[in-house]
VMD Tcl script that draws the C-alpha trace (Angstrom):
set ca {
  {4.67 -7.69 -24.45}
  {1.78 -10.09 -23.83}
  {0.43 -11.03 -20.43}
  {1.76 -14.55 -21.08}
  {5.27 -13.09 -21.29}
  {5.14 -11.58 -17.80}
  {7.18 -13.70 -15.40}
  {9.28 -11.48 -13.11}
  {7.99 -8.70 -10.88}
  {10.09 -6.12 -9.07}
  {8.62 -4.51 -5.96}
  {10.32 -1.28 -4.89}
  {9.76 -0.52 -1.22}
  {9.61 -3.14 1.55}
  {6.89 -1.55 3.68}
  {3.51 -3.08 4.44}
  {2.11 -2.55 0.96}
  {5.26 -3.76 -0.78}
  {5.26 -6.90 1.35}
  {1.67 -7.74 0.51}
  {2.05 -7.01 -3.20}
  {5.12 -9.25 -3.28}
  {3.38 -12.16 -1.57}
  {0.24 -11.80 -3.71}
  {2.28 -11.91 -6.92}
  {4.43 -14.82 -5.74}
  {1.33 -16.69 -4.62}
  {0.05 -16.54 -8.18}
  {3.18 -17.99 -9.69}
  {5.37 -14.96 -10.42}
  {9.01 -14.62 -9.46}
  {9.34 -11.54 -7.27}
  {12.31 -9.50 -6.10}
  {11.77 -6.93 -3.36}
  {14.10 -3.93 -3.31}
  {14.73 -1.51 -0.48}
  {17.64 0.77 0.28}
  {17.52 -0.30 3.94}
  {18.71 -3.84 4.80}
  {16.79 -3.63 8.08}
  {13.57 -2.97 6.18}
  {14.15 -6.08 4.08}
  {14.79 -8.18 7.16}
  {11.59 -6.92 8.77}
  {9.70 -7.51 5.52}
  {10.88 -11.11 5.37}
  {9.55 -11.72 8.87}
  {6.20 -10.11 8.14}
  {5.79 -12.05 4.88}
  {6.43 -15.23 6.87}
  {3.69 -14.11 9.25}
  {1.23 -13.46 6.42}
  {2.01 -16.88 4.92}
  {1.58 -18.64 8.25}
  {-1.75 -16.92 8.90}
  {-3.11 -17.70 5.44}
  {-2.11 -21.35 5.74}
  {-3.58 -21.62 9.24}
  {-6.82 -20.11 7.94}
  {-7.05 -22.61 5.11}
  {-6.68 -19.94 2.43}
  {-3.54 -21.55 1.01}
  {-2.03 -25.01 1.36}
  {1.39 -25.78 2.81}
  {2.71 -26.42 -0.71}
  {1.30 -23.11 -1.99}
  {2.82 -21.29 0.95}
  {6.23 -22.88 0.40}
  {6.13 -22.18 -3.34}
  {5.20 -18.53 -2.85}
  {7.95 -17.93 -0.31}
  {10.53 -19.63 -2.50}
  {9.66 -17.30 -5.38}
  {10.45 -14.15 -3.33}
  {13.98 -12.75 -3.07}
  {15.22 -9.50 -1.57}
  {18.02 -7.11 -2.39}
  {19.47 -3.66 -1.73}
  {21.04 -3.54 -5.20}
  {19.17 -1.83 -8.04}
  {21.05 -3.85 -10.66}
  {19.84 -7.11 -9.10}
  {16.28 -5.85 -8.58}
  {15.92 -4.56 -12.13}
  {17.48 -7.55 -13.89}
  {15.01 -9.07 -16.38}
  {12.02 -7.28 -14.77}
  {8.79 -7.40 -16.73}
  {6.72 -5.28 -14.34}
  {7.86 -2.96 -11.55}
  {5.56 -2.00 -8.68}
  {6.70 1.12 -6.82}
  {5.58 1.46 -3.19}
  {7.79 4.18 -1.69}
  {6.54 7.10 0.49}
  {4.04 9.63 -0.87}
  {6.46 12.23 -2.23}
  {6.33 12.90 -5.98}
  {9.95 14.05 -6.12}
  {11.11 10.89 -4.34}
  {9.02 8.66 -6.59}
  {10.45 10.38 -9.66}
  {14.05 9.96 -8.45}
  {13.59 6.29 -7.55}
  {11.88 5.43 -10.82}
  {14.55 7.29 -12.79}
  {17.20 5.12 -11.16}
  {15.31 2.01 -12.17}
  {14.68 3.37 -15.66}
  {18.43 3.42 -16.20}
  {18.75 -0.20 -15.07}
  {15.57 -1.95 -16.24}
  {15.04 -3.49 -19.69}
  {13.16 -1.23 -22.14}
  {10.11 -3.54 -21.93}
  {9.62 -3.07 -18.18}
  {6.31 -1.44 -17.27}
  {6.36 0.86 -14.23}
  {3.34 0.70 -11.90}
  {2.99 3.08 -8.98}
  {0.95 2.20 -5.91}
  {0.61 5.83 -4.86}
  {-2.41 6.40 -2.63}
  {-3.13 10.07 -3.30}
  {-0.78 11.36 -6.00}
  {-1.19 11.28 -9.77}
  {1.15 9.38 -12.12}
  {1.49 12.51 -14.26}
  {3.20 14.26 -11.32}
  {6.32 12.13 -11.83}
  {5.77 10.54 -15.26}
  {8.45 12.56 -17.05}
  {10.89 12.17 -14.16}
  {10.45 8.40 -14.31}
  {12.17 8.28 -17.69}
  {9.46 6.18 -19.33}
  {6.16 8.10 -19.12}
  {4.49 6.04 -21.85}
  {5.03 2.86 -19.83}
  {3.95 4.25 -16.46}
  {0.55 4.09 -14.76}
  {-0.93 3.48 -11.32}
  {-1.87 0.02 -10.08}
  {-3.18 0.70 -6.61}
  {-3.99 -2.04 -4.11}
  {-6.04 -2.13 -0.91}
  {-5.04 -3.77 2.37}
  {-5.10 -6.69 2.98}
  {-4.41 -7.35 -0.70}
  {-5.75 -10.92 -0.60}
  {-9.03 -9.94 1.10}
  {-9.79 -6.42 -0.14}
  {-8.80 -7.50 -3.63}
  {-9.88 -4.40 -5.51}
  {-7.23 -2.76 -7.67}
  {-7.40 0.70 -9.25}
  {-5.76 0.94 -12.69}
  {-5.18 4.61 -13.48}
  {-3.24 5.68 -16.59}
  {-2.17 9.26 -17.13}
  {-2.74 11.05 -20.46}
  {0.59 9.82 -21.85}
  {0.20 6.13 -20.95}
  {0.11 3.80 -23.95}
  {-3.31 2.06 -24.19}
  {-1.69 -1.36 -24.53}
  {0.12 -0.80 -21.24}
  {-3.21 -0.20 -19.51}
  {-4.68 -3.33 -21.11}
  {-1.76 -5.48 -19.99}
  {-1.88 -4.20 -16.41}
  {-5.64 -4.81 -16.26}
  {-4.96 -8.40 -17.32}
  {-2.12 -8.73 -14.81}
  {-4.35 -7.53 -11.97}
  {-6.82 -10.28 -12.81}
  {-4.01 -12.85 -12.96}
  {-3.05 -12.07 -9.34}
  {-6.58 -12.38 -8.02}
  {-7.64 -8.74 -8.08}
  {-10.81 -7.10 -9.36}
  {-9.48 -4.22 -11.47}
  {-11.26 -0.89 -11.88}
  {-10.06 1.20 -14.82}
  {-10.26 4.93 -14.21}
  {-11.23 6.98 -17.23}
  {-9.02 9.87 -16.12}
  {-6.58 10.74 -13.36}
  {-8.21 11.44 -10.02}
  {-6.54 11.96 -6.65}
  {-7.47 9.07 -4.37}
  {-9.00 6.81 -7.04}
  {-12.51 5.51 -6.30}
  {-12.74 3.84 -2.89}
  {-9.90 5.90 -1.41}
  {-11.62 9.15 -2.34}
  {-14.51 8.15 -0.09}
  {-12.24 6.57 2.52}
  {-10.03 9.66 2.79}
  {-13.03 11.75 3.80}
  {-13.81 9.27 6.59}
  {-10.20 9.27 7.78}
  {-10.02 13.04 7.84}
  {-13.21 13.23 9.90}
  {-12.04 10.56 12.36}
  {-8.58 12.10 12.85}
  {-10.12 15.56 13.25}
  {-12.47 14.28 15.96}
  {-9.50 12.77 17.81}
  {-7.24 15.80 17.29}
  {-9.91 18.16 18.61}
  {-10.58 15.79 21.52}
  {-14.27 15.60 20.67}
  {-14.31 11.98 21.82}
  {-11.81 9.26 22.73}
  {-10.10 7.09 20.13}
  {-12.23 4.18 21.27}
  {-15.53 6.06 21.17}
  {-14.84 7.43 17.69}
  {-14.29 3.91 16.41}
  {-17.13 2.56 18.52}
  {-19.57 4.98 16.88}
  {-18.58 3.88 13.39}
  {-18.55 0.18 14.23}
  {-21.92 0.29 15.97}
  {-23.81 1.98 13.15}
  {-22.11 0.33 10.16}
  {-21.55 -3.07 11.85}
  {-17.95 -2.94 10.63}
  {-15.41 -5.11 12.51}
  {-13.00 -2.18 12.94}
  {-13.33 1.59 13.09}
  {-11.45 4.17 11.00}
  {-8.70 4.75 13.56}
  {-8.15 1.05 14.14}
  {-7.99 0.60 10.38}
  {-5.31 3.30 10.17}
  {-3.19 1.25 12.55}
  {-3.14 -1.46 9.88}
  {-2.19 1.02 7.16}
  {0.53 2.50 9.38}
  {0.37 5.86 11.15}
  {3.66 6.79 9.49}
  {1.98 6.38 6.11}
  {-1.09 8.29 7.31}
  {1.15 11.10 8.57}
  {3.13 11.27 5.29}
  {-0.06 11.61 3.24}
  {-1.70 14.09 5.62}
  {1.44 16.21 5.91}
  {1.90 16.34 2.14}
  {-1.65 17.54 1.49}
  {-1.56 19.94 4.43}
  {1.43 21.67 2.87}
  {0.10 21.40 -0.67}
  {-3.30 22.88 0.19}
  {-2.38 25.13 3.10}
  {-5.21 23.53 5.07}
  {-5.03 24.43 8.78}
  {-7.04 21.44 9.97}
  {-4.91 19.06 7.94}
  {-1.83 20.72 9.46}
  {-3.25 20.08 12.93}
  {-4.07 16.49 11.98}
  {-0.54 15.96 10.67}
  {0.93 17.25 13.93}
  {-1.41 14.94 15.87}
  {-0.23 11.91 13.87}
  {3.42 13.00 14.05}
  {3.35 12.65 17.83}
  {2.57 8.95 17.42}
  {5.24 8.56 14.74}
  {7.88 10.25 16.88}
  {7.16 7.78 19.69}
  {7.44 4.86 17.29}
  {3.76 4.03 17.80}
  {3.02 3.58 14.12}
  {0.42 0.83 14.33}
  {0.17 -2.92 13.95}
  {3.72 -3.36 12.62}
  {5.14 -1.71 15.76}
  {2.80 -3.41 18.20}
  {1.23 -0.10 19.18}
  {-0.54 2.80 17.50}
  {-3.99 4.04 18.44}
  {-4.36 0.56 19.97}
  {-2.00 -2.09 21.36}
  {-1.38 -5.32 19.42}
  {-1.74 -8.24 18.89}
  {-4.95 -7.95 20.94}
  {-6.50 -4.53 20.21}
  {-9.38 -3.38 22.38}
  {-11.71 -3.04 19.38}
  {-11.48 -6.80 18.78}
  {-13.01 -7.61 22.19}
  {-16.55 -9.04 21.98}
  {-17.78 -6.42 24.48}
  {-16.05 -3.41 22.89}
  {-19.13 -1.81 21.36}
  {-21.69 -2.55 24.07}
  {-19.64 -2.12 27.23}
  {-17.21 0.62 26.33}
  {-13.50 0.87 26.97}
}
mol new
graphics top color blue
foreach p $ca { graphics top sphere $p radius 0.5 }
foreach p [lrange $ca 0 end-1] q [lrange $ca 1 end] { graphics top cylinder $p $q radius 0.2 }
display resetview
């Protein structure tokens, strides 16, 4: 398959990342179908995609015609047969559990055309952990995006040892076609490039909060003041989703037997159990749509 032959993209998982991948692909002319097992998740995804489109149009990033065209190219379904029909590329964005990813991809392997390339957006796992379970290890690799996809448009392309070289080449070309700057990893590495550095920051910030060394606001304030960043690590996690942060932290806490990670997972789980999972819920470490860290006086005057 040539890059010119790629026309239809299947996105598996209607969470924040799946929504943004879908809109980015549709905005660059591809037909996209979003699959999720939960009809409620698809309904919420439709609303959030509308919000992304509205914001991008209001900001002058896209025109009204581009917005309308992108939204018309996105469909949603709870049926695997519909989602897999005529798919050229499949982007998997389900929770960070290798067994789950393997099961989901195996279901799509049975339904997708033989040509379909499977791309996982896993944040911290390795494609080789579920390559065999996927049913098509030679046509599986990671294409990992960063939020927001249209602003932080860096994409990690990470094959595993069994990935066919031409698959990697095609996915590199596809990433460029959808406005990303692709980085090809020479070997598998947990966390890719940027995320490997970012994960260390997140662990430090969550640990400081869990141990009550400083307030949520002061932890972010320290980072923002020195680096001049517009948001601190905990505020940024609200955008990622504290449910996603908890899933990743909990997995590695159990995998490594790390006591501090276990404590951090329990700290995050308290937010998840309350439904305070971040921007998408209207509340996480901060309240939205007007978080304290966005105030002009946040750094200088304190909380």
